[in-house]
Short mmCIF file of the C-alpha atoms (twelve columns), coordinates in Angstrom:
data_MODEL
# 
_entry.id   MODEL 
# 
loop_
_atom_site.group_PDB 
_atom_site.id 
_atom_site.type_symbol 
_atom_site.label_atom_id 
_atom_site.label_alt_id 
_atom_site.label_comp_id 
_atom_site.label_asym_id 
_atom_site.label_seq_id 
_atom_site.Cartn_x 
_atom_site.Cartn_y 
_atom_site.Cartn_z 
_atom_site.pdbx_PDB_model_num 
ATOM 1   C CA . MET A 1   155.512 -156.629 102.971 1 
ATOM 2   C CA . ALA A 2   154.405 -159.745 101.054 1 
ATOM 3   C CA . GLN A 3   156.529 -159.351 97.944  1 
ATOM 4   C CA . LYS A 4   158.205 -161.925 95.720  1 
ATOM 5   C CA . VAL A 5   161.610 -160.876 94.374  1 
ATOM 6   C CA . THR A 6   163.523 -162.839 91.758  1 
ATOM 7   C CA . ILE A 7   167.316 -162.553 91.888  1 
ATOM 8   C CA . VAL A 8   169.105 -163.540 88.684  1 
ATOM 9   C CA . ASP A 9   171.495 -166.415 89.402  1 
ATOM 10  C CA . TYR A 10  174.094 -166.497 86.624  1 
ATOM 11  C CA . GLY A 11  177.224 -167.418 88.583  1 
ATOM 12  C CA . ALA A 12  178.384 -163.893 89.393  1 
ATOM 13  C CA . GLY A 13  178.438 -163.844 93.185  1 
ATOM 14  C CA . ASN A 14  176.883 -161.726 95.974  1 
ATOM 15  C CA . ILE A 15  173.422 -163.265 95.518  1 
ATOM 16  C CA . PHE A 16  173.209 -164.492 99.106  1 
ATOM 17  C CA . SER A 17  173.981 -161.140 100.752 1 
ATOM 18  C CA . VAL A 18  171.436 -159.510 98.433  1 
ATOM 19  C CA . SER A 19  168.944 -162.240 99.340  1 
ATOM 20  C CA . ARG A 20  169.387 -161.590 103.056 1 
ATOM 21  C CA . ALA A 21  168.794 -157.866 102.565 1 
ATOM 22  C CA . VAL A 22  165.547 -158.575 100.705 1 
ATOM 23  C CA . GLU A 23  164.431 -161.165 103.260 1 
ATOM 24  C CA . HIS A 24  164.958 -158.572 106.010 1 
ATOM 25  C CA . PHE A 25  161.640 -157.084 104.847 1 
ATOM 26  C CA . GLY A 26  159.814 -160.397 104.871 1 
ATOM 27  C CA . ALA A 27  159.827 -160.706 101.098 1 
ATOM 28  C CA . GLU A 28  160.057 -164.077 99.376  1 
ATOM 29  C CA . VAL A 29  163.281 -164.536 97.393  1 
ATOM 30  C CA . VAL A 30  163.511 -166.676 94.270  1 
ATOM 31  C CA . LEU A 31  167.058 -167.392 93.037  1 
ATOM 32  C CA . SER A 32  166.830 -168.417 89.414  1 
ATOM 33  C CA . GLY A 33  168.723 -168.807 86.178  1 
ATOM 34  C CA . ASP A 34  165.619 -170.036 84.351  1 
ATOM 35  C CA . PRO A 35  164.615 -167.784 81.420  1 
ATOM 36  C CA . ALA A 36  160.894 -168.418 81.987  1 
ATOM 37  C CA . VAL A 37  161.122 -167.472 85.662  1 
ATOM 38  C CA . ILE A 38  163.008 -164.276 84.781  1 
ATOM 39  C CA . ARG A 39  160.431 -163.280 82.155  1 
ATOM 40  C CA . HIS A 40  157.535 -163.677 84.594  1 
ATOM 41  C CA . ALA A 41  159.134 -162.201 87.719  1 
ATOM 42  C CA . GLU A 42  157.191 -159.669 89.788  1 
ATOM 43  C CA . ARG A 43  160.375 -157.790 90.746  1 
ATOM 44  C CA . LEU A 44  163.843 -158.510 89.428  1 
ATOM 45  C CA . ILE A 45  167.323 -157.869 90.812  1 
ATOM 46  C CA . LEU A 46  170.424 -158.372 88.669  1 
ATOM 47  C CA . PRO A 47  173.359 -158.559 91.105  1 
ATOM 48  C CA . GLY A 48  177.004 -159.173 90.299  1 
ATOM 49  C CA . VAL A 49  180.666 -158.810 91.120  1 
ATOM 50  C CA . GLY A 50  183.667 -159.390 88.888  1 
ATOM 51  C CA . ALA A 51  184.532 -158.702 85.261  1 
ATOM 52  C CA . PHE A 52  181.986 -157.401 82.749  1 
ATOM 53  C CA . ALA A 53  182.824 -159.966 80.034  1 
ATOM 54  C CA . ASN A 54  182.455 -162.865 82.461  1 
ATOM 55  C CA . GLY A 55  179.123 -161.552 83.671  1 
ATOM 56  C CA . MET A 56  177.718 -161.214 80.167  1 
ATOM 57  C CA . GLN A 57  179.046 -164.676 79.311  1 
ATOM 58  C CA . GLY A 58  177.228 -166.087 82.323  1 
ATOM 59  C CA . LEU A 59  173.974 -164.548 81.102  1 
ATOM 60  C CA . ARG A 60  174.503 -165.777 77.528  1 
ATOM 61  C CA . GLU A 61  175.333 -169.340 78.578  1 
ATOM 62  C CA . ARG A 62  172.053 -169.559 80.484  1 
ATOM 63  C CA . GLY A 63  169.972 -167.948 77.739  1 
ATOM 64  C CA . LEU A 64  169.159 -164.978 79.964  1 
ATOM 65  C CA . VAL A 65  170.141 -161.965 77.844  1 
ATOM 66  C CA . GLU A 66  166.820 -161.613 76.025  1 
ATOM 67  C CA . PRO A 67  164.665 -162.529 79.059  1 
ATOM 68  C CA . VAL A 68  166.362 -159.823 81.142  1 
ATOM 69  C CA . ARG A 69  165.925 -157.277 78.331  1 
ATOM 70  C CA . GLU A 70  162.266 -158.238 77.925  1 
ATOM 71  C CA . TYR A 71  161.688 -157.968 81.659  1 
ATOM 72  C CA . ALA A 72  163.275 -154.480 81.786  1 
ATOM 73  C CA . ALA A 73  160.967 -153.367 78.953  1 
ATOM 74  C CA . SER A 74  157.894 -154.707 80.767  1 
ATOM 75  C CA . GLY A 75  157.538 -151.787 83.181  1 
ATOM 76  C CA . ARG A 76  157.974 -153.968 86.277  1 
ATOM 77  C CA . PRO A 77  160.549 -152.941 88.927  1 
ATOM 78  C CA . PHE A 78  164.133 -153.792 87.953  1 
ATOM 79  C CA . LEU A 79  167.323 -153.186 89.962  1 
ATOM 80  C CA . GLY A 80  170.921 -153.772 88.903  1 
ATOM 81  C CA . ILE A 81  173.624 -153.866 91.589  1 
ATOM 82  C CA . CYS A 82  177.356 -153.230 90.979  1 
ATOM 83  C CA . LEU A 83  178.271 -155.370 87.934  1 
ATOM 84  C CA . GLY A 84  174.543 -155.772 87.369  1 
ATOM 85  C CA . MET A 85  174.234 -152.004 86.910  1 
ATOM 86  C CA . GLN A 86  177.207 -151.940 84.554  1 
ATOM 87  C CA . MET A 87  175.748 -154.674 82.356  1 
ATOM 88  C CA . MET A 88  172.564 -152.628 81.956  1 
ATOM 89  C CA . VAL A 89  174.286 -150.237 79.522  1 
ATOM 90  C CA . GLU A 90  175.409 -150.758 75.930  1 
ATOM 91  C CA . ARG A 91  179.082 -151.643 76.197  1 
ATOM 92  C CA . SER A 92  182.135 -151.841 78.411  1 
ATOM 93  C CA . GLU A 93  185.796 -151.004 77.843  1 
ATOM 94  C CA . GLU A 94  186.944 -153.403 80.571  1 
ATOM 95  C CA . PHE A 95  189.699 -155.616 79.084  1 
ATOM 96  C CA . GLY A 96  188.594 -154.914 75.506  1 
ATOM 97  C CA . SER A 97  185.214 -153.905 74.107  1 
ATOM 98  C CA . HIS A 98  182.192 -155.933 75.187  1 
ATOM 99  C CA . ASP A 99  178.480 -155.575 74.475  1 
ATOM 100 C CA . GLY A 100 176.117 -155.137 77.404  1 
ATOM 101 C CA . LEU A 101 172.370 -155.542 77.705  1 
ATOM 102 C CA . GLY A 102 171.655 -152.110 76.208  1 
ATOM 103 C CA . ILE A 103 168.741 -151.439 78.557  1 
ATOM 104 C CA . LEU A 104 169.996 -147.866 79.012  1 
ATOM 105 C CA . PRO A 105 172.353 -145.988 76.670  1 
ATOM 106 C CA . GLY A 106 175.861 -145.562 78.006  1 
ATOM 107 C CA . LYS A 107 179.237 -147.222 78.419  1 
ATOM 108 C CA . VAL A 108 181.514 -148.519 81.159  1 
ATOM 109 C CA . THR A 109 184.974 -146.959 81.412  1 
ATOM 110 C CA . ARG A 110 187.924 -147.307 83.760  1 
ATOM 111 C CA . ILE A 111 188.128 -144.858 86.653  1 
ATOM 112 C CA . ALA A 112 191.036 -142.477 86.144  1 
ATOM 113 C CA . GLY A 113 194.187 -143.447 88.010  1 
ATOM 114 C CA . LYS A 114 195.242 -139.813 88.515  1 
ATOM 115 C CA . ASP A 115 193.422 -136.639 89.439  1 
ATOM 116 C CA . ALA A 116 193.471 -133.401 87.428  1 
ATOM 117 C CA . HIS A 117 196.776 -132.451 89.044  1 
ATOM 118 C CA . GLY A 118 198.460 -135.748 88.186  1 
ATOM 119 C CA . THR A 119 198.275 -137.105 91.723  1 
ATOM 120 C CA . PRO A 120 197.775 -140.897 91.720  1 
ATOM 121 C CA . MET A 121 194.406 -142.155 93.002  1 
ATOM 122 C CA . LYS A 122 193.941 -145.584 94.484  1 
ATOM 123 C CA . ILE A 123 192.220 -148.003 92.131  1 
ATOM 124 C CA . PRO A 124 189.991 -149.914 92.731  1 
ATOM 125 C CA . HIS A 125 187.706 -147.453 94.454  1 
ATOM 126 C CA . ILE A 126 186.959 -149.288 97.714  1 
ATOM 127 C CA . GLY A 127 185.124 -148.060 100.776 1 
ATOM 128 C CA . TRP A 128 182.416 -145.682 101.943 1 
ATOM 129 C CA . ASN A 129 181.613 -142.634 99.874  1 
ATOM 130 C CA . ARG A 130 178.850 -140.038 99.815  1 
ATOM 131 C CA . LEU A 131 175.908 -139.939 97.413  1 
ATOM 132 C CA . THR A 132 175.430 -136.524 95.821  1 
ATOM 133 C CA . MET A 133 172.592 -135.068 93.752  1 
ATOM 134 C CA . PRO A 134 173.443 -134.624 90.033  1 
ATOM 135 C CA . GLU A 135 173.006 -131.085 88.694  1 
ATOM 136 C CA . ARG A 136 170.038 -131.961 86.473  1 
ATOM 137 C CA . ARG A 137 168.104 -133.706 89.245  1 
ATOM 138 C CA . ALA A 138 166.181 -131.787 91.907  1 
ATOM 139 C CA . THR A 139 164.851 -134.652 94.035  1 
ATOM 140 C CA . TRP A 140 165.033 -138.357 94.772  1 
ATOM 141 C CA . LYS A 141 161.265 -138.582 95.289  1 
ATOM 142 C CA . ASP A 142 159.674 -141.654 93.688  1 
ATOM 143 C CA . THR A 143 163.051 -143.375 93.222  1 
ATOM 144 C CA . ILE A 144 164.971 -146.034 95.123  1 
ATOM 145 C CA . LEU A 145 166.770 -143.200 96.972  1 
ATOM 146 C CA . GLU A 146 163.593 -141.539 98.251  1 
ATOM 147 C CA . GLY A 147 163.903 -140.382 101.850 1 
ATOM 148 C CA . LEU A 148 167.705 -140.523 101.929 1 
ATOM 149 C CA . PRO A 149 169.574 -137.375 102.934 1 
ATOM 150 C CA . VAL A 150 171.925 -136.042 100.275 1 
ATOM 151 C CA . GLU A 151 175.501 -137.010 101.262 1 
ATOM 152 C CA . SER A 152 174.356 -140.372 102.649 1 
ATOM 153 C CA . GLY A 153 177.202 -142.889 102.726 1 
ATOM 154 C CA . ALA A 154 177.298 -146.098 100.674 1 
ATOM 155 C CA . TYR A 155 179.868 -148.855 100.212 1 
ATOM 156 C CA . PHE A 156 181.702 -149.123 96.865  1 
ATOM 157 C CA . VAL A 157 184.083 -151.707 95.398  1 
ATOM 158 C CA . HIS A 158 184.901 -151.134 91.705  1 
ATOM 159 C CA . SER A 159 187.521 -150.102 89.160  1 
ATOM 160 C CA . PHE A 160 185.148 -149.275 86.278  1 
ATOM 161 C CA . SER A 161 182.243 -146.854 86.184  1 
ATOM 162 C CA . VAL A 162 179.088 -146.373 84.123  1 
ATOM 163 C CA . VAL A 163 178.971 -143.211 82.011  1 
ATOM 164 C CA . PRO A 164 175.301 -142.723 81.035  1 
ATOM 165 C CA . ALA A 165 174.704 -141.269 77.565  1 
ATOM 166 C CA . ARG A 166 171.870 -139.160 78.981  1 
ATOM 167 C CA . GLU A 167 172.687 -136.916 81.910  1 
ATOM 168 C CA . GLU A 168 169.099 -137.187 83.130  1 
ATOM 169 C CA . ASP A 169 169.601 -140.930 83.743  1 
ATOM 170 C CA . ARG A 170 172.022 -140.134 86.585  1 
ATOM 171 C CA . LEU A 171 170.202 -140.654 89.862  1 
ATOM 172 C CA . ALA A 172 173.184 -140.080 92.161  1 
ATOM 173 C CA . ASP A 173 176.873 -139.364 91.807  1 
ATOM 174 C CA . THR A 174 179.874 -139.788 94.050  1 
ATOM 175 C CA . TRP A 175 183.433 -138.534 93.754  1 
ATOM 176 C CA . HIS A 176 186.713 -140.427 93.785  1 
ATOM 177 C CA . GLY A 177 189.186 -137.589 94.052  1 
ATOM 178 C CA . ASP A 178 187.979 -135.244 91.313  1 
ATOM 179 C CA . TYR A 179 186.607 -138.093 89.193  1 
ATOM 180 C CA . ARG A 180 182.811 -138.131 89.040  1 
ATOM 181 C CA . VAL A 181 181.375 -141.617 89.440  1 
ATOM 182 C CA . SER A 182 177.800 -142.473 88.503  1 
ATOM 183 C CA . ALA A 183 176.681 -143.997 91.804  1 
ATOM 184 C CA . ALA A 184 173.091 -144.752 90.760  1 
ATOM 185 C CA . ILE A 185 171.062 -144.547 87.559  1 
ATOM 186 C CA . GLN A 186 167.349 -144.576 86.901  1 
ATOM 187 C CA . ARG A 187 164.880 -144.324 84.052  1 
ATOM 188 C CA . GLY A 188 161.280 -145.349 84.563  1 
ATOM 189 C CA . ASN A 189 161.068 -148.779 86.173  1 
ATOM 190 C CA . VAL A 190 164.808 -149.454 85.703  1 
ATOM 191 C CA . SER A 191 167.311 -148.526 88.439  1 
ATOM 192 C CA . GLY A 192 170.917 -149.392 89.184  1 
ATOM 193 C CA . CYS A 193 173.396 -148.952 92.046  1 
ATOM 194 C CA . GLN A 194 177.150 -149.020 91.497  1 
ATOM 195 C CA . PHE A 195 177.563 -149.367 95.253  1 
ATOM 196 C CA . HIS A 196 176.387 -152.351 97.288  1 
ATOM 197 C CA . PRO A 197 173.159 -151.519 99.154  1 
ATOM 198 C CA . GLU A 198 173.296 -154.936 100.827 1 
ATOM 199 C CA . LYS A 199 176.601 -153.863 102.447 1 
ATOM 200 C CA . SER A 200 175.654 -150.231 103.169 1 
ATOM 201 C CA . GLY A 201 173.943 -150.619 106.539 1 
ATOM 202 C CA . PRO A 202 170.655 -148.822 107.291 1 
ATOM 203 C CA . ILE A 203 171.005 -146.609 104.204 1 
ATOM 204 C CA . GLY A 204 171.286 -149.663 101.976 1 
ATOM 205 C CA . LEU A 205 168.321 -151.340 103.626 1 
ATOM 206 C CA . ARG A 206 166.264 -148.203 103.008 1 
ATOM 207 C CA . ILE A 207 167.141 -148.481 99.303  1 
ATOM 208 C CA . ILE A 208 166.101 -152.143 99.179  1 
ATOM 209 C CA . GLY A 209 162.888 -151.240 100.995 1 
ATOM 210 C CA . ASN A 210 162.169 -148.481 98.475  1 
ATOM 211 C CA . PHE A 211 162.693 -150.943 95.646  1 
ATOM 212 C CA . LEU A 212 160.212 -153.346 97.219  1 
ATOM 213 C CA . GLU A 213 157.649 -150.562 97.458  1 
ATOM 214 C CA . SER A 214 158.194 -149.210 93.929  1 
ATOM 215 C CA . ARG A 215 155.571 -149.620 91.217  1 
# 
């Protein structure tokens, strides 16, 4: 699989584990914080861990906000991972109100600390959880989740969750207690995973492989 994948390097961690997952398929990895490289990438991954505001600041300081937006609008394959997925939407409520990239409509909110019965839930949401099919979606065909069984396990580490404005943008959900978490989102060429595919074993590698094969 002779692919070239650009991973956005903006100081927000986990780029090397993502790189190794991509290189598993023999693809060439380019780590870059150069706006011109981002604009002309063949395939782009926006990774990230940490706070939303810090991530957006890292993009702004490097002049990458508009290049990433332009790339997402180009129709070429784009994948956001964890914080990278969260920054794809319009705004976040993490430690105040912060603007995101606005690639997809939606917001980032804190996961509830209690279930519907008032029982405390552990936050952050850490560990393996199952990917479920949202009600408005009948299949994962032609997405980064193609070929995965429903209820496949993936590894999560987060306290905040994307709430898409359009239900049809939900690609997969998971549940933390009775709180529905948007586990993956997708519209056209743009996809995002709240979980870490690079830490999710064979299932995660299948997702990376699907991304490399997407058009």
